C-alpha angles and dihedrals in degrees: 000000000000133000104237098188143327136200139179111268101183138318111334090351130111128191115213138185126203131198094232091056104036096163098047131081121214124203121205126192126203111246109188103305104351142043122253130187106267104171142338142207097223121190124206091234089068127073119266114272106239128182094267092052091048092051092049092049091051091049093049094049094046090048091052090050095047094250100108095118093049090049093051092047097049118132099249097042110137102183 
């Protein structure tokens, strides 16, 4: 999976697009020091977004925004 592009949507919100889901839009919200998936406009043409995909998307976006360490050190991180 690759992060195609991202842009600011509104305050503390980022809109992101991924190569594995070309027809869907993903919205991330900043929670303390990192960004987490908040909502999505999913299209049926794209694969279902499972937990593993969501985690990878969050990691890719936080890495692109320079917040990878904060994401990996978050309180509820299981991996």
